[in-house]
VMD Tcl script that draws the C-alpha trace (Angstrom):
set ca {
  {98.73 91.07 93.82}
  {101.86 93.11 93.30}
  {103.30 94.99 96.28}
  {106.15 97.44 96.75}
  {108.81 96.67 99.33}
  {108.96 99.73 101.60}
  {112.71 99.70 102.23}
  {114.27 98.45 99.02}
  {111.64 99.72 96.54}
  {111.23 96.56 94.50}
  {107.99 94.98 93.35}
  {106.94 91.43 94.16}
  {103.93 89.40 93.07}
  {101.96 87.54 95.74}
  {99.35 84.89 95.02}
  {96.30 83.79 97.00}
  {96.71 83.52 100.75}
  {100.46 84.17 100.58}
  {99.95 87.96 100.69}
  {101.85 89.52 103.63}
  {100.47 92.36 105.77}
  {100.42 95.55 103.69}
  {99.08 99.09 103.61}
  {97.45 101.00 100.77}
  {98.22 104.56 99.73}
  {95.16 106.52 98.67}
  {96.03 109.70 96.81}
  {95.20 111.93 93.90}
  {97.36 111.69 90.84}
  {99.72 114.54 90.09}
  {102.48 115.27 87.64}
  {104.91 112.47 86.88}
  {103.44 109.68 88.98}
  {105.78 106.76 89.47}
  {104.92 103.79 87.28}
  {105.76 100.11 87.45}
  {108.36 100.70 84.74}
  {109.99 103.45 86.84}
  {110.34 101.06 89.78}
  {111.71 98.26 87.62}
  {114.19 100.50 85.81}
  {115.38 102.23 88.98}
  {114.36 105.68 87.71}
  {111.59 106.36 90.25}
  {113.72 108.95 92.08}
  {113.71 111.12 88.94}
  {109.92 111.61 89.01}
  {108.14 114.53 90.71}
  {106.04 112.18 92.85}
  {109.05 110.41 94.38}
  {108.68 112.27 97.70}
  {105.08 111.01 97.96}
  {106.21 107.43 97.42}
  {109.14 107.70 99.85}
  {106.91 109.34 102.47}
  {104.38 106.51 102.23}
  {107.16 103.92 102.47}
  {108.70 105.68 105.47}
  {105.36 105.83 107.27}
  {104.62 102.18 106.47}
  {108.01 101.13 107.84}
  {107.48 103.28 110.94}
  {104.18 101.49 111.51}
  {105.76 98.07 111.11}
  {104.80 97.24 107.52}
  {107.20 95.94 104.92}
  {104.80 96.10 101.96}
  {102.76 98.85 100.32}
  {100.24 98.96 97.49}
  {100.01 102.08 95.32}
  {97.88 102.02 92.19}
  {100.30 104.06 90.09}
  {103.25 101.68 90.42}
  {101.79 98.32 91.45}
  {99.61 97.94 88.35}
  {101.12 97.35 84.93}
  {99.02 99.76 82.90}
  {100.73 98.55 79.69}
  {99.09 95.14 80.16}
  {95.34 95.08 79.51}
  {94.99 91.82 81.45}
  {96.89 93.19 84.49}
  {94.84 96.37 84.38}
  {91.54 94.46 84.14}
  {92.51 92.08 86.95}
  {93.50 95.04 89.12}
  {90.21 96.84 88.51}
  {88.29 93.67 89.35}
  {90.37 93.00 92.50}
  {90.74 96.51 93.91}
  {87.90 96.25 96.42}
  {89.42 93.06 97.85}
  {92.87 94.67 97.95}
  {91.56 97.63 99.93}
  {89.60 95.27 102.17}
  {92.70 93.13 102.80}
  {94.93 96.06 103.72}
  {95.91 96.49 107.35}
  {95.69 100.28 106.96}
  {95.02 102.87 104.33}
  {97.22 105.96 104.25}
  {95.82 109.07 102.62}
  {98.13 111.54 100.91}
  {96.47 114.92 100.61}
  {98.86 116.89 98.43}
  {96.91 120.12 98.75}
  {96.73 120.19 102.58}
  {99.52 121.85 104.60}
  {101.65 119.83 106.99}
  {100.18 119.23 110.44}
  {102.25 121.89 112.25}
  {100.78 124.48 109.88}
  {97.29 123.27 110.73}
  {94.75 121.56 108.54}
  {91.75 123.81 109.00}
  {89.50 124.39 106.04}
  {92.10 123.07 103.57}
  {91.50 119.55 104.86}
  {87.78 119.72 104.13}
  {88.39 121.18 100.67}
  {91.11 118.75 99.62}
  {90.81 117.39 96.08}
  {91.18 113.90 97.59}
  {87.60 114.03 98.94}
  {86.09 114.91 95.57}
  {87.50 112.07 93.50}
  {84.94 109.99 91.67}
  {86.04 106.70 93.17}
  {85.30 106.85 96.90}
  {86.08 103.37 98.19}
  {88.95 104.86 100.19}
  {86.42 106.74 102.36}
  {84.90 103.41 103.32}
  {88.25 101.76 103.86}
  {90.12 104.21 106.08}
  {90.64 102.11 109.19}
  {93.19 104.25 110.97}
  {93.88 107.97 111.30}
  {96.82 107.99 108.89}
  {96.60 111.30 107.10}
  {100.06 112.45 106.18}
  {101.45 114.84 103.66}
}
mol new
graphics top color blue
foreach p $ca { graphics top sphere $p radius 0.5 }
foreach p [lrange $ca 0 end-1] q [lrange $ca 1 end] { graphics top cylinder $p $q radius 0.2 }
display resetview
């Protein structure tokens, strides 16, 4: 399992029972998602989705977690074996997470109120709905 360090933004592989406590970010993909290559090359801050990544890292750190899993940058999509292993392991990775944060890009910040926008968020309509089963804590941040 590959995790992102929440403070220093580097990736590290963990094997077997050596996986530290971590959180998962559930989100919908948008323009210019950060990839594994972006993290490794140090160019992540140039992508449109950088604020989403930094926000998730900040929240994880606030909640006492040093590690975060995000599908867009923790999976090497250029490697068919890494991609296949990730697909086969994803349920276990969600199950092993200490919390699952949800990023609802189309819902206003809390002070503005969630209202009907929360119920209509694109996040709820995604085809893969494991995140609905896995949300253990009320972490819904924009």
